[in-house]
Biopython code that builds the backbone (N, CA, C, O; Angstrom):
import numpy as np
from Bio.PDB.StructureBuilder import StructureBuilder

atoms = [
    (1, "MET", "N", (-14.576, 0.699, 12.673)),
    (1, "MET", "CA", (-13.390, 1.500, 12.475)),
    (1, "MET", "C", (-12.172, 0.656, 12.851)),
    (1, "MET", "O", (-12.207, -0.077, 13.838)),
    (2, "VAL", "N", (-11.115, 0.756, 12.079)),
    (2, "VAL", "CA", (-9.894, 0.002, 12.329)),
    (2, "VAL", "C", (-8.975, 0.840, 13.212)),
    (2, "VAL", "O", (-8.708, 2.010, 12.939)),
    (3, "LYS", "N", (-8.502, 0.199, 14.281)),
    (3, "LYS", "CA", (-7.568, 0.881, 15.177)),
    (3, "LYS", "C", (-6.180, 0.872, 14.560)),
    (3, "LYS", "O", (-5.851, 0.007, 13.749)),
    (4, "GLU", "N", (-5.373, 1.841, 14.954)),
    (4, "GLU", "CA", (-4.002, 1.930, 14.461)),
    (4, "GLU", "C", (-3.236, 0.661, 14.802)),
    (4, "GLU", "O", (-3.329, 0.148, 15.917)),
    (5, "ASN", "N", (-2.478, 0.161, 13.833)),
    (5, "ASN", "CA", (-1.648, -1.036, 13.981)),
    (5, "ASN", "C", (-2.447, -2.328, 14.142)),
    (5, "ASN", "O", (-1.881, -3.355, 14.519)),
    (6, "GLU", "N", (-3.752, -2.296, 13.863)),
    (6, "GLU", "CA", (-4.559, -3.507, 13.960)),
    (6, "GLU", "C", (-4.440, -4.292, 12.659)),
    (6, "GLU", "O", (-4.613, -3.737, 11.574)),
    (7, "LEU", "N", (-4.144, -5.583, 12.771)),
    (7, "LEU", "CA", (-4.038, -6.436, 11.590)),
    (7, "LEU", "C", (-5.426, -6.876, 11.164)),
    (7, "LEU", "O", (-6.286, -7.157, 11.998)),
    (8, "ILE", "N", (-5.636, -6.932, 9.855)),
    (8, "ILE", "CA", (-6.928, -7.323, 9.303)),
    (8, "ILE", "C", (-6.721, -8.527, 8.398)),
    (8, "ILE", "O", (-5.821, -8.524, 7.559)),
    (9, "ASP", "N", (-7.539, -9.545, 8.558)),
    (9, "ASP", "CA", (-7.505, -10.713, 7.688)),
    (9, "ASP", "C", (-8.197, -10.332, 6.378)),
    (9, "ASP", "O", (-9.401, -10.076, 6.359)),
    (10, "ILE", "N", (-7.435, -10.295, 5.289)),
    (10, "ILE", "CA", (-7.971, -9.845, 4.008)),
    (10, "ILE", "C", (-9.101, -10.746, 3.525)),
    (10, "ILE", "O", (-10.030, -10.269, 2.873)),
    (11, "ASP", "N", (-9.040, -12.035, 3.831)),
    (11, "ASP", "CA", (-10.116, -12.944, 3.432)),
    (11, "ASP", "C", (-11.436, -12.585, 4.108)),
    (11, "ASP", "O", (-12.494, -12.645, 3.481)),
    (12, "VAL", "N", (-11.376, -12.214, 5.376)),
    (12, "VAL", "CA", (-12.578, -11.808, 6.102)),
    (12, "VAL", "C", (-13.137, -10.529, 5.478)),
    (12, "VAL", "O", (-14.343, -10.415, 5.255)),
    (13, "LEU", "N", (-12.271, -9.589, 5.204)),
    (13, "LEU", "CA", (-12.693, -8.336, 4.594)),
    (13, "LEU", "C", (-13.318, -8.573, 3.215)),
    (13, "LEU", "O", (-14.369, -8.014, 2.902)),
    (14, "MET", "N", (-12.673, -9.396, 2.400)),
    (14, "MET", "CA", (-13.203, -9.695, 1.060)),
    (14, "MET", "C", (-14.550, -10.411, 1.153)),
    (14, "MET", "O", (-15.462, -10.123, 0.378)),
    (15, "ASN", "N", (-14.677, -11.340, 2.095)),
    (15, "ASN", "CA", (-15.947, -12.053, 2.269)),
    (15, "ASN", "C", (-17.064, -11.094, 2.653)),
    (15, "ASN", "O", (-18.185, -11.212, 2.159)),
    (16, "GLN", "N", (-16.762, -10.149, 3.530)),
    (16, "GLN", "CA", (-17.762, -9.178, 3.963)),
    (16, "GLN", "C", (-18.169, -8.246, 2.829)),
    (16, "GLN", "O", (-19.349, -7.945, 2.649)),
    (17, "LYS", "N", (-17.191, -7.803, 2.079)),
    (17, "LYS", "CA", (-17.450, -6.788, 1.054)),
    (17, "LYS", "C", (-17.973, -7.371, -0.262)),
    (17, "LYS", "O", (-18.826, -6.765, -0.910)),
    (18, "PHE", "N", (-17.461, -8.558, -0.667)),
    (18, "PHE", "CA", (-17.777, -9.087, -1.989)),
    (18, "PHE", "C", (-18.336, -10.500, -1.977)),
    (18, "PHE", "O", (-18.530, -11.089, -3.041)),
    (19, "GLY", "N", (-18.597, -11.051, -0.817)),
    (19, "GLY", "CA", (-19.134, -12.398, -0.737)),
    (19, "GLY", "C", (-18.016, -13.427, -0.678)),
    (19, "GLY", "O", (-16.855, -13.129, -0.955)),
    (20, "LYS", "N", (-18.392, -14.633, -0.314)),
    (20, "LYS", "CA", (-17.405, -15.708, -0.188)),
    (20, "LYS", "C", (-16.867, -16.104, -1.555)),
    (20, "LYS", "O", (-17.515, -15.897, -2.581)),
    (21, "GLU", "N", (-15.673, -16.677, -1.547)),
    (21, "GLU", "CA", (-15.036, -17.114, -2.789)),
    (21, "GLU", "C", (-15.938, -18.123, -3.494)),
    (21, "GLU", "O", (-16.482, -19.035, -2.872)),
    (22, "GLY", "N", (-16.083, -17.938, -4.802)),
    (22, "GLY", "CA", (-16.930, -18.819, -5.592)),
    (22, "GLY", "C", (-18.319, -18.257, -5.852)),
    (22, "GLY", "O", (-19.044, -18.767, -6.707)),
    (23, "THR", "N", (-18.700, -17.202, -5.117)),
    (23, "THR", "CA", (-20.009, -16.596, -5.355)),
    (23, "THR", "C", (-19.945, -15.698, -6.588)),
    (23, "THR", "O", (-18.867, -15.272, -7.003)),
    (24, "VAL", "N", (-21.091, -15.423, -7.157)),
    (24, "VAL", "CA", (-21.170, -14.576, -8.346)),
    (24, "VAL", "C", (-20.576, -13.200, -8.062)),
    (24, "VAL", "O", (-19.840, -12.654, -8.884)),
    (25, "GLU", "N", (-20.897, -12.647, -6.901)),
    (25, "GLU", "CA", (-20.414, -11.308, -6.552)),
    (25, "GLU", "C", (-18.885, -11.276, -6.463)),
    (25, "GLU", "O", (-18.245, -10.343, -6.949)),
    (26, "ARG", "N", (-18.315, -12.296, -5.840)),
    (26, "ARG", "CA", (-16.858, -12.353, -5.674)),
    (26, "ARG", "C", (-16.178, -12.521, -7.025)),
    (26, "ARG", "O", (-15.164, -11.875, -7.290)),
    (27, "GLU", "N", (-16.718, -13.376, -7.879)),
    (27, "GLU", "CA", (-16.132, -13.585, -9.202)),
    (27, "GLU", "C", (-16.230, -12.326, -10.051)),
    (27, "GLU", "O", (-15.313, -12.010, -10.809)),
    (28, "LYS", "N", (-17.346, -11.605, -9.926)),
    (28, "LYS", "CA", (-17.495, -10.341, -10.656)),
    (28, "LYS", "C", (-16.425, -9.353, -10.203)),
    (28, "LYS", "O", (-15.809, -8.678, -11.028)),
    (29, "PHE", "N", (-16.203, -9.268, -8.888)),
    (29, "PHE", "CA", (-15.167, -8.381, -8.361)),
    (29, "PHE", "C", (-13.793, -8.784, -8.892)),
    (29, "PHE", "O", (-13.022, -7.927, -9.321)),
    (30, "ARG", "N", (-13.480, -10.085, -8.868)),
    (30, "ARG", "CA", (-12.177, -10.563, -9.337)),
    (30, "ARG", "C", (-11.971, -10.200, -10.811)),
    (30, "ARG", "O", (-10.885, -9.775, -11.207)),
    (31, "GLU", "N", (-13.014, -10.371, -11.613)),
    (31, "GLU", "CA", (-12.911, -10.046, -13.040)),
    (31, "GLU", "C", (-12.687, -8.549, -13.239)),
    (31, "GLU", "O", (-11.841, -8.146, -14.037)),
    (32, "GLU", "N", (-13.440, -7.732, -12.520)),
    (32, "GLU", "CA", (-13.281, -6.284, -12.637)),
    (32, "GLU", "C", (-11.901, -5.841, -12.156)),
    (32, "GLU", "O", (-11.287, -4.965, -12.764)),
    (33, "ALA", "N", (-11.410, -6.433, -11.077)),
    (33, "ALA", "CA", (-10.085, -6.086, -10.559)),
    (33, "ALA", "C", (-9.004, -6.479, -11.560)),
    (33, "ALA", "O", (-8.062, -5.719, -11.786)),
    (34, "TYR", "N", (-9.132, -7.653, -12.155)),
    (34, "TYR", "CA", (-8.170, -8.118, -13.155)),
    (34, "TYR", "C", (-8.162, -7.176, -14.357)),
    (34, "TYR", "O", (-7.100, -6.768, -14.827)),
    (35, "ASN", "N", (-9.349, -6.835, -14.847)),
    (35, "ASN", "CA", (-9.442, -5.931, -15.999)),
    (35, "ASN", "C", (-8.838, -4.570, -15.689)),
    (35, "ASN", "O", (-8.168, -3.980, -16.538)),
    (36, "PHE", "N", (-9.069, -4.067, -14.485)),
    (36, "PHE", "CA", (-8.495, -2.788, -14.081)),
    (36, "PHE", "C", (-6.973, -2.859, -14.093)),
    (36, "PHE", "O", (-6.310, -1.961, -14.610)),
    (37, "CYS", "N", (-6.420, -3.928, -13.523)),
    (37, "CYS", "CA", (-4.956, -4.075, -13.456)),
    (37, "CYS", "C", (-4.344, -4.163, -14.848)),
    (37, "CYS", "O", (-3.316, -3.540, -15.110)),
    (38, "VAL", "N", (-4.960, -4.926, -15.740)),
    (38, "VAL", "CA", (-4.456, -5.036, -17.116)),
    (38, "VAL", "C", (-4.515, -3.668, -17.792)),
    (38, "VAL", "O", (-3.579, -3.273, -18.487)),
    (39, "GLY", "N", (-5.604, -2.954, -17.588)),
    (39, "GLY", "CA", (-5.735, -1.615, -18.158)),
    (39, "GLY", "C", (-4.653, -0.671, -17.663)),
    (39, "GLY", "O", (-4.114, 0.120, -18.436)),
    (40, "GLN", "N", (-4.335, -0.751, -16.381)),
    (40, "GLN", "CA", (-3.280, 0.093, -15.815)),
    (40, "GLN", "C", (-1.922, -0.252, -16.417)),
    (40, "GLN", "O", (-1.127, 0.643, -16.703)),
    (41, "MET", "N", (-1.651, -1.536, -16.611)),
    (41, "MET", "CA", (-0.374, -1.947, -17.208)),
    (41, "MET", "C", (-0.270, -1.449, -18.653)),
    (41, "MET", "O", (0.788, -0.979, -19.073)),
    (42, "ILE", "N", (-1.360, -1.550, -19.406)),
    (42, "ILE", "CA", (-1.363, -1.064, -20.784)),
    (42, "ILE", "C", (-1.159, 0.445, -20.811)),
    (42, "ILE", "O", (-0.389, 0.961, -21.620)),
    (43, "SER", "N", (-1.853, 1.146, -19.924)),
    (43, "SER", "CA", (-1.732, 2.602, -19.861)),
    (43, "SER", "C", (-0.300, 3.030, -19.537)),
    (43, "SER", "O", (0.235, 3.936, -20.176)),
    (44, "GLU", "N", (0.309, 2.395, -18.566)),
    (44, "GLU", "CA", (1.683, 2.736, -18.196)),
    (44, "GLU", "C", (2.656, 2.434, -19.331)),
    (44, "GLU", "O", (3.556, 3.229, -19.603)),
    (45, "ALA", "N", (2.482, 1.300, -19.992)),
    (45, "ALA", "CA", (3.368, 0.946, -21.111)),
    (45, "ALA", "C", (3.208, 1.945, -22.255)),
    (45, "ALA", "O", (4.190, 2.342, -22.882)),
    (46, "ARG", "N", (1.966, 2.350, -22.521)),
    (46, "ARG", "CA", (1.700, 3.311, -23.589)),
    (46, "ARG", "C", (2.360, 4.653, -23.279)),
    (46, "ARG", "O", (2.974, 5.266, -24.153)),
    (47, "LYS", "N", (2.232, 5.097, -22.056)),
    (47, "LYS", "CA", (2.835, 6.368, -21.658)),
    (47, "LYS", "C", (4.361, 6.300, -21.709)),
    (47, "LYS", "O", (5.022, 7.263, -22.098)),
    (48, "GLN", "N", (4.908, 5.158, -21.314)),
    (48, "GLN", "CA", (6.360, 4.994, -21.354)),
    (48, "GLN", "C", (6.874, 5.067, -22.787)),
    (48, "GLN", "O", (7.960, 5.591, -23.034)),
    (49, "GLU", "N", (6.097, 4.543, -23.728)),
    (49, "GLU", "CA", (6.471, 4.588, -25.146)),
    (49, "GLU", "C", (6.103, 5.913, -25.806)),
    (49, "GLU", "O", (6.437, 6.160, -26.965)),
    (50, "LYS", "N", (5.408, 6.761, -25.045)),
    (50, "LYS", "CA", (4.991, 8.090, -25.520)),
    (50, "LYS", "C", (4.142, 8.010, -26.792)),
    (50, "LYS", "O", (4.397, 8.703, -27.778)),
    (51, "ILE", "N", (3.121, 7.140, -26.740)),
    (51, "ILE", "CA", (2.177, 7.057, -27.855)),
    (51, "ILE", "C", (0.768, 7.319, -27.336)),
    (51, "ILE", "O", (0.462, 7.071, -26.169)),
    (52, "THR", "N", (-0.076, 7.821, -28.216)),
    (52, "THR", "CA", (-1.454, 8.125, -27.836)),
    (52, "THR", "C", (-2.291, 6.853, -27.846)),
    (52, "THR", "O", (-1.862, 5.808, -28.333)),
    (53, "GLN", "N", (-3.491, 6.970, -27.299)),
    (53, "GLN", "CA", (-4.421, 5.848, -27.325)),
    (53, "GLN", "C", (-4.790, 5.512, -28.766)),
    (53, "GLN", "O", (-4.933, 4.341, -29.115)),
    (54, "VAL", "N", (-4.942, 6.523, -29.591)),
    (54, "VAL", "CA", (-5.276, 6.307, -30.999)),
    (54, "VAL", "C", (-4.155, 5.544, -31.695)),
    (54, "VAL", "O", (-4.415, 4.601, -32.443)),
    (55, "GLU", "N", (-2.910, 5.949, -31.453)),
    (55, "GLU", "CA", (-1.772, 5.264, -32.058)),
    (55, "GLU", "C", (-1.700, 3.814, -31.589)),
    (55, "GLU", "O", (-1.440, 2.915, -32.389)),
    (56, "LEU", "N", (-1.924, 3.585, -30.315)),
    (56, "LEU", "CA", (-1.922, 2.221, -29.789)),
    (56, "LEU", "C", (-3.004, 1.386, -30.472)),
    (56, "LEU", "O", (-2.758, 0.241, -30.849)),
    (57, "ALA", "N", (-4.193, 1.953, -30.633)),
    (57, "ALA", "CA", (-5.284, 1.237, -31.291)),
    (57, "ALA", "C", (-4.921, 0.888, -32.733)),
    (57, "ALA", "O", (-5.178, -0.223, -33.198)),
    (58, "LYS", "N", (-4.318, 1.852, -33.436)),
    (58, "LYS", "CA", (-3.907, 1.592, -34.819)),
    (58, "LYS", "C", (-2.875, 0.479, -34.881)),
    (58, "LYS", "O", (-2.943, -0.388, -35.753)),
    (59, "ARG", "N", (-1.924, 0.500, -33.963)),
    (59, "ARG", "CA", (-0.908, -0.550, -33.938)),
    (59, "ARG", "C", (-1.515, -1.906, -33.587)),
    (59, "ARG", "O", (-1.096, -2.941, -34.107)),
    (60, "ALA", "N", (-2.486, -1.886, -32.717)),
    (60, "ALA", "CA", (-3.118, -3.148, -32.283)),
    (60, "ALA", "C", (-3.865, -3.821, -33.422)),
    (60, "ALA", "O", (-3.929, -5.049, -33.481)),
    (61, "ILE", "N", (-4.436, -3.024, -34.335)),
    (61, "ILE", "CA", (-5.168, -3.627, -35.450)),
    (61, "ILE", "C", (-4.328, -3.700, -36.727)),
    (61, "ILE", "O", (-4.805, -4.131, -37.777)),
    (62, "GLY", "N", (-3.072, -3.271, -36.613)),
    (62, "GLY", "CA", (-2.137, -3.442, -37.727)),
    (62, "GLY", "C", (-2.060, -2.281, -38.697)),
    (62, "GLY", "O", (-1.424, -2.403, -39.744)),
    (63, "GLU", "N", (-2.686, -1.163, -38.383)),
    (63, "GLU", "CA", (-2.581, -0.002, -39.272)),
    (63, "GLU", "C", (-1.244, 0.706, -39.030)),
    (63, "GLU", "O", (-0.734, 0.734, -37.910)),
    (64, "ARG", "N", (-0.707, 1.258, -40.071)),
    (64, "ARG", "CA", (0.522, 2.068, -39.979)),
    (64, "ARG", "C", (0.267, 3.422, -40.595)),
    (64, "ARG", "O", (-0.667, 3.593, -41.379)),
    (65, "LYS", "N", (1.094, 4.378, -40.241)),
    (65, "LYS", "CA", (0.978, 5.746, -40.792)),
    (65, "LYS", "C", (1.268, 5.742, -42.277)),
    (65, "LYS", "O", (1.222, 6.792, -42.917)),
]
sb = StructureBuilder()
sb.init_structure("model")
sb.init_model(0)
sb.init_chain("A")
sb.init_seg("    ")
for serial, (resi, resn, name, xyz) in enumerate(atoms, 1):
    if name == "N":
        sb.init_residue(resn, " ", resi, " ")
    sb.init_atom(name, np.array(xyz, "f"), 0.0, 1.0, " ", f" {name:<3s}", serial, name[0])
structure = sb.get_structure()
């Protein structure tokens, strides 16, 4: 359990949870985290433009109404 105001070394936490840097587990986590972040950015941009997922897909492959 983490005490209030206790600083945590993120590298130690990442090593414990996902393995040391360069391991298969750590790289898998990094890839999944990257994909999640890109997905969130796309989702936010789509919502800001007020278009549906279907409309975005059509635009991505070059279809028009």
